mmCIF file of the C-alpha atoms, coordinates in Angstrom:
data_MODEL
# 
_entry.id   MODEL 
# 
loop_
_atom_site.group_PDB 
_atom_site.id 
_atom_site.type_symbol 
_atom_site.label_atom_id 
_atom_site.label_alt_id 
_atom_site.label_comp_id 
_atom_site.label_asym_id 
_atom_site.label_entity_id 
_atom_site.label_seq_id 
_atom_site.pdbx_PDB_ins_code 
_atom_site.Cartn_x 
_atom_site.Cartn_y 
_atom_site.Cartn_z 
_atom_site.occupancy 
_atom_site.B_iso_or_equiv 
_atom_site.pdbx_formal_charge 
_atom_site.auth_seq_id 
_atom_site.auth_comp_id 
_atom_site.auth_asym_id 
_atom_site.auth_atom_id 
_atom_site.pdbx_PDB_model_num 
ATOM 1   C CA . UNK A 1 1   ? -71.210 104.960 -10.364 1.00 0.00 ? 1   UNK A CA 1 
ATOM 2   C CA . UNK A 1 2   ? -69.077 104.208 -13.408 1.00 0.00 ? 2   UNK A CA 1 
ATOM 3   C CA . UNK A 1 3   ? -65.593 102.857 -12.839 1.00 0.00 ? 3   UNK A CA 1 
ATOM 4   C CA . UNK A 1 4   ? -64.438 102.641 -16.447 1.00 0.00 ? 4   UNK A CA 1 
ATOM 5   C CA . UNK A 1 5   ? -62.126 105.060 -18.188 1.00 0.00 ? 5   UNK A CA 1 
ATOM 6   C CA . UNK A 1 6   ? -60.709 105.855 -21.638 1.00 0.00 ? 6   UNK A CA 1 
ATOM 7   C CA . UNK A 1 7   ? -57.057 105.962 -22.665 1.00 0.00 ? 7   UNK A CA 1 
ATOM 8   C CA . UNK A 1 8   ? -55.013 106.036 -25.862 1.00 0.00 ? 8   UNK A CA 1 
ATOM 9   C CA . UNK A 1 9   ? -51.457 105.472 -27.059 1.00 0.00 ? 9   UNK A CA 1 
ATOM 10  C CA . UNK A 1 10  ? -50.168 106.874 -30.356 1.00 0.00 ? 10  UNK A CA 1 
ATOM 11  C CA . UNK A 1 11  ? -47.204 105.243 -32.063 1.00 0.00 ? 11  UNK A CA 1 
ATOM 12  C CA . UNK A 1 12  ? -45.461 106.706 -35.100 1.00 0.00 ? 12  UNK A CA 1 
ATOM 13  C CA . UNK A 1 13  ? -44.801 103.521 -37.053 1.00 0.00 ? 13  UNK A CA 1 
ATOM 14  C CA . UNK A 1 14  ? -42.832 105.324 -39.785 1.00 0.00 ? 14  UNK A CA 1 
ATOM 15  C CA . UNK A 1 15  ? -40.310 106.643 -37.253 1.00 0.00 ? 15  UNK A CA 1 
ATOM 16  C CA . UNK A 1 16  ? -40.521 103.638 -34.925 1.00 0.00 ? 16  UNK A CA 1 
ATOM 17  C CA . UNK A 1 17  ? -41.297 105.669 -31.820 1.00 0.00 ? 17  UNK A CA 1 
ATOM 18  C CA . UNK A 1 18  ? -44.098 107.129 -29.707 1.00 0.00 ? 18  UNK A CA 1 
ATOM 19  C CA . UNK A 1 19  ? -45.887 110.127 -31.221 1.00 0.00 ? 19  UNK A CA 1 
ATOM 20  C CA . UNK A 1 20  ? -45.127 112.888 -28.705 1.00 0.00 ? 20  UNK A CA 1 
ATOM 21  C CA . UNK A 1 21  ? -47.011 116.203 -28.581 1.00 0.00 ? 21  UNK A CA 1 
ATOM 22  C CA . UNK A 1 22  ? -49.891 115.088 -30.794 1.00 0.00 ? 22  UNK A CA 1 
ATOM 23  C CA . UNK A 1 23  ? -53.150 116.939 -30.080 1.00 0.00 ? 23  UNK A CA 1 
ATOM 24  C CA . UNK A 1 24  ? -56.212 114.773 -29.346 1.00 0.00 ? 24  UNK A CA 1 
ATOM 25  C CA . UNK A 1 25  ? -59.781 115.975 -28.836 1.00 0.00 ? 25  UNK A CA 1 
ATOM 26  C CA . UNK A 1 26  ? -62.618 113.860 -27.447 1.00 0.00 ? 26  UNK A CA 1 
ATOM 27  C CA . UNK A 1 27  ? -66.276 114.423 -28.362 1.00 0.00 ? 27  UNK A CA 1 
ATOM 28  C CA . UNK A 1 28  ? -69.481 112.752 -27.210 1.00 0.00 ? 28  UNK A CA 1 
ATOM 29  C CA . UNK A 1 29  ? -71.908 112.085 -30.074 1.00 0.00 ? 29  UNK A CA 1 
ATOM 30  C CA . UNK A 1 30  ? -75.653 112.205 -29.400 1.00 0.00 ? 30  UNK A CA 1 
ATOM 31  C CA . UNK A 1 31  ? -77.691 112.120 -32.607 1.00 0.00 ? 31  UNK A CA 1 
ATOM 32  C CA . UNK A 1 32  ? -76.467 115.078 -34.649 1.00 0.00 ? 32  UNK A CA 1 
ATOM 33  C CA . UNK A 1 33  ? -74.944 116.792 -31.591 1.00 0.00 ? 33  UNK A CA 1 
ATOM 34  C CA . UNK A 1 34  ? -71.179 116.647 -31.090 1.00 0.00 ? 34  UNK A CA 1 
ATOM 35  C CA . UNK A 1 35  ? -70.042 117.885 -27.649 1.00 0.00 ? 35  UNK A CA 1 
ATOM 36  C CA . UNK A 1 36  ? -66.377 118.522 -26.878 1.00 0.00 ? 36  UNK A CA 1 
ATOM 37  C CA . UNK A 1 37  ? -65.365 116.807 -23.624 1.00 0.00 ? 37  UNK A CA 1 
ATOM 38  C CA . UNK A 1 38  ? -61.577 116.999 -23.516 1.00 0.00 ? 38  UNK A CA 1 
ATOM 39  C CA . UNK A 1 39  ? -58.494 118.185 -25.349 1.00 0.00 ? 39  UNK A CA 1 
ATOM 40  C CA . UNK A 1 40  ? -55.025 116.833 -24.574 1.00 0.00 ? 40  UNK A CA 1 
ATOM 41  C CA . UNK A 1 41  ? -51.584 116.272 -26.025 1.00 0.00 ? 41  UNK A CA 1 
ATOM 42  C CA . UNK A 1 42  ? -49.560 113.096 -25.912 1.00 0.00 ? 42  UNK A CA 1 
ATOM 43  C CA . UNK A 1 43  ? -46.471 112.944 -23.721 1.00 0.00 ? 43  UNK A CA 1 
ATOM 44  C CA . UNK A 1 44  ? -43.021 111.596 -24.657 1.00 0.00 ? 44  UNK A CA 1 
ATOM 45  C CA . UNK A 1 45  ? -44.400 108.038 -24.436 1.00 0.00 ? 45  UNK A CA 1 
ATOM 46  C CA . UNK A 1 46  ? -47.246 108.800 -26.890 1.00 0.00 ? 46  UNK A CA 1 
ATOM 47  C CA . UNK A 1 47  ? -49.849 108.637 -24.106 1.00 0.00 ? 47  UNK A CA 1 
ATOM 48  C CA . UNK A 1 48  ? -51.849 111.294 -22.303 1.00 0.00 ? 48  UNK A CA 1 
ATOM 49  C CA . UNK A 1 49  ? -50.808 112.122 -18.741 1.00 0.00 ? 49  UNK A CA 1 
ATOM 50  C CA . UNK A 1 50  ? -54.261 111.211 -17.444 1.00 0.00 ? 50  UNK A CA 1 
ATOM 51  C CA . UNK A 1 51  ? -57.248 109.298 -18.824 1.00 0.00 ? 51  UNK A CA 1 
ATOM 52  C CA . UNK A 1 52  ? -58.950 111.143 -21.672 1.00 0.00 ? 52  UNK A CA 1 
ATOM 53  C CA . UNK A 1 53  ? -62.274 110.277 -20.092 1.00 0.00 ? 53  UNK A CA 1 
ATOM 54  C CA . UNK A 1 54  ? -61.872 109.560 -16.364 1.00 0.00 ? 54  UNK A CA 1 
ATOM 55  C CA . UNK A 1 55  ? -64.191 107.347 -14.309 1.00 0.00 ? 55  UNK A CA 1 
ATOM 56  C CA . UNK A 1 56  ? -66.262 110.244 -12.941 1.00 0.00 ? 56  UNK A CA 1 
ATOM 57  C CA . UNK A 1 57  ? -67.220 111.324 -16.482 1.00 0.00 ? 57  UNK A CA 1 
ATOM 58  C CA . UNK A 1 58  ? -67.346 107.854 -18.067 1.00 0.00 ? 58  UNK A CA 1 
ATOM 59  C CA . UNK A 1 59  ? -70.718 106.824 -19.495 1.00 0.00 ? 59  UNK A CA 1 
ATOM 60  C CA . UNK A 1 60  ? -71.938 104.459 -22.193 1.00 0.00 ? 60  UNK A CA 1 
ATOM 61  C CA . UNK A 1 61  ? -72.562 106.046 -25.569 1.00 0.00 ? 61  UNK A CA 1 
ATOM 62  C CA . UNK A 1 62  ? -70.910 107.067 -28.812 1.00 0.00 ? 62  UNK A CA 1 
ATOM 63  C CA . UNK A 1 63  ? -67.656 109.020 -28.778 1.00 0.00 ? 63  UNK A CA 1 
ATOM 64  C CA . UNK A 1 64  ? -65.150 110.388 -31.256 1.00 0.00 ? 64  UNK A CA 1 
ATOM 65  C CA . UNK A 1 65  ? -61.433 110.825 -30.757 1.00 0.00 ? 65  UNK A CA 1 
ATOM 66  C CA . UNK A 1 66  ? -59.899 113.301 -33.202 1.00 0.00 ? 66  UNK A CA 1 
ATOM 67  C CA . UNK A 1 67  ? -56.153 112.988 -33.744 1.00 0.00 ? 67  UNK A CA 1 
ATOM 68  C CA . UNK A 1 68  ? -54.352 116.006 -35.287 1.00 0.00 ? 68  UNK A CA 1 
ATOM 69  C CA . UNK A 1 69  ? -51.973 113.838 -37.307 1.00 0.00 ? 69  UNK A CA 1 
ATOM 70  C CA . UNK A 1 70  ? -51.063 116.411 -39.970 1.00 0.00 ? 70  UNK A CA 1 
ATOM 71  C CA . UNK A 1 71  ? -49.787 118.976 -37.474 1.00 0.00 ? 71  UNK A CA 1 
ATOM 72  C CA . UNK A 1 72  ? -47.809 116.241 -35.706 1.00 0.00 ? 72  UNK A CA 1 
ATOM 73  C CA . UNK A 1 73  ? -46.282 115.025 -38.988 1.00 0.00 ? 73  UNK A CA 1 
ATOM 74  C CA . UNK A 1 74  ? -45.424 118.598 -40.009 1.00 0.00 ? 74  UNK A CA 1 
ATOM 75  C CA . UNK A 1 75  ? -43.750 119.288 -36.651 1.00 0.00 ? 75  UNK A CA 1 
ATOM 76  C CA . UNK A 1 76  ? -41.641 116.151 -36.998 1.00 0.00 ? 76  UNK A CA 1 
ATOM 77  C CA . UNK A 1 77  ? -40.264 116.884 -40.455 1.00 0.00 ? 77  UNK A CA 1 
ATOM 78  C CA . UNK A 1 78  ? -42.393 114.528 -42.532 1.00 0.00 ? 78  UNK A CA 1 
ATOM 79  C CA . UNK A 1 79  ? -42.460 115.852 -46.080 1.00 0.00 ? 79  UNK A CA 1 
ATOM 80  C CA . UNK A 1 80  ? -45.879 117.352 -46.695 1.00 0.00 ? 80  UNK A CA 1 
ATOM 81  C CA . UNK A 1 81  ? -47.955 116.994 -49.792 1.00 0.00 ? 81  UNK A CA 1 
ATOM 82  C CA . UNK A 1 82  ? -50.440 119.730 -50.595 1.00 0.00 ? 82  UNK A CA 1 
ATOM 83  C CA . UNK A 1 83  ? -52.874 118.732 -49.317 1.00 0.00 ? 83  UNK A CA 1 
ATOM 84  C CA . UNK A 1 84  ? -51.428 116.191 -46.912 1.00 0.00 ? 84  UNK A CA 1 
ATOM 85  C CA . UNK A 1 85  ? -52.849 112.667 -47.411 1.00 0.00 ? 85  UNK A CA 1 
ATOM 86  C CA . UNK A 1 86  ? -53.634 112.249 -43.684 1.00 0.00 ? 86  UNK A CA 1 
ATOM 87  C CA . UNK A 1 87  ? -54.440 115.338 -41.676 1.00 0.00 ? 87  UNK A CA 1 
ATOM 88  C CA . UNK A 1 88  ? -57.196 115.027 -39.089 1.00 0.00 ? 88  UNK A CA 1 
ATOM 89  C CA . UNK A 1 89  ? -58.104 111.450 -38.121 1.00 0.00 ? 89  UNK A CA 1 
ATOM 90  C CA . UNK A 1 90  ? -61.529 111.003 -36.489 1.00 0.00 ? 90  UNK A CA 1 
ATOM 91  C CA . UNK A 1 91  ? -62.215 107.673 -34.776 1.00 0.00 ? 91  UNK A CA 1 
ATOM 92  C CA . UNK A 1 92  ? -65.855 107.144 -33.822 1.00 0.00 ? 92  UNK A CA 1 
ATOM 93  C CA . UNK A 1 93  ? -66.544 104.289 -31.415 1.00 0.00 ? 93  UNK A CA 1 
ATOM 94  C CA . UNK A 1 94  ? -69.038 103.091 -28.853 1.00 0.00 ? 94  UNK A CA 1 
ATOM 95  C CA . UNK A 1 95  ? -68.682 102.474 -25.138 1.00 0.00 ? 95  UNK A CA 1 
ATOM 96  C CA . UNK A 1 96  ? -71.132 99.820  -24.002 1.00 0.00 ? 96  UNK A CA 1 
ATOM 97  C CA . UNK A 1 97  ? -69.707 98.875  -20.599 1.00 0.00 ? 97  UNK A CA 1 
ATOM 98  C CA . UNK A 1 98  ? -69.414 101.694 -18.065 1.00 0.00 ? 98  UNK A CA 1 
ATOM 99  C CA . UNK A 1 99  ? -67.246 99.529  -15.785 1.00 0.00 ? 99  UNK A CA 1 
ATOM 100 C CA . UNK A 1 100 ? -64.558 98.709  -18.363 1.00 0.00 ? 100 UNK A CA 1 
ATOM 101 C CA . UNK A 1 101 ? -61.268 100.244 -19.417 1.00 0.00 ? 101 UNK A CA 1 
ATOM 102 C CA . UNK A 1 102 ? -61.458 101.296 -23.071 1.00 0.00 ? 102 UNK A CA 1 
ATOM 103 C CA . UNK A 1 103 ? -58.049 101.760 -24.675 1.00 0.00 ? 103 UNK A CA 1 
ATOM 104 C CA . UNK A 1 104 ? -58.121 103.126 -28.236 1.00 0.00 ? 104 UNK A CA 1 
ATOM 105 C CA . UNK A 1 105 ? -54.577 103.246 -29.630 1.00 0.00 ? 105 UNK A CA 1 
ATOM 106 C CA . UNK A 1 106 ? -53.527 104.732 -32.962 1.00 0.00 ? 106 UNK A CA 1 
ATOM 107 C CA . UNK A 1 107 ? -50.697 103.377 -35.099 1.00 0.00 ? 107 UNK A CA 1 
ATOM 108 C CA . UNK A 1 108 ? -49.769 106.224 -37.425 1.00 0.00 ? 108 UNK A CA 1 
ATOM 109 C CA . UNK A 1 109 ? -47.691 106.757 -40.551 1.00 0.00 ? 109 UNK A CA 1 
ATOM 110 C CA . UNK A 1 110 ? -47.932 109.520 -43.181 1.00 0.00 ? 110 UNK A CA 1 
ATOM 111 C CA . UNK A 1 111 ? -50.005 107.327 -45.512 1.00 0.00 ? 111 UNK A CA 1 
ATOM 112 C CA . UNK A 1 112 ? -51.984 105.055 -43.226 1.00 0.00 ? 112 UNK A CA 1 
ATOM 113 C CA . UNK A 1 113 ? -53.193 104.306 -39.732 1.00 0.00 ? 113 UNK A CA 1 
ATOM 114 C CA . UNK A 1 114 ? -54.837 101.544 -37.763 1.00 0.00 ? 114 UNK A CA 1 
ATOM 115 C CA . UNK A 1 115 ? -56.630 101.242 -34.465 1.00 0.00 ? 115 UNK A CA 1 
ATOM 116 C CA . UNK A 1 116 ? -58.198 98.590  -32.303 1.00 0.00 ? 116 UNK A CA 1 
ATOM 117 C CA . UNK A 1 117 ? -59.669 98.189  -28.841 1.00 0.00 ? 117 UNK A CA 1 
ATOM 118 C CA . UNK A 1 118 ? -56.671 97.506  -26.670 1.00 0.00 ? 118 UNK A CA 1 
ATOM 119 C CA . UNK A 1 119 ? -56.302 96.709  -23.008 1.00 0.00 ? 119 UNK A CA 1 
# 
């Protein structure tokens, strides 16, 4: 049985604080098929209240986290362009170790973002 799990942490680098109430959706990618597995919102600390993909559902494969950055930026008073430069941010990544903790954080600003495999 798998013991790994998936988490995230979203930081609003322009405001210097966690990105609270940002919608995140997780998909599993198999060939051309994209299956929705979870949908959550970040808490006041910019994290989800539980793992996005808990151990009992954790398997190796290709996944995509979709961050609804535009809606978050709009809700927090960031001046919007039309269209907004960053709106929906998809991050596609692979899980190769079913026993590991995968942490995929997002550092967000209105005009850029970065991610990495954290711990």
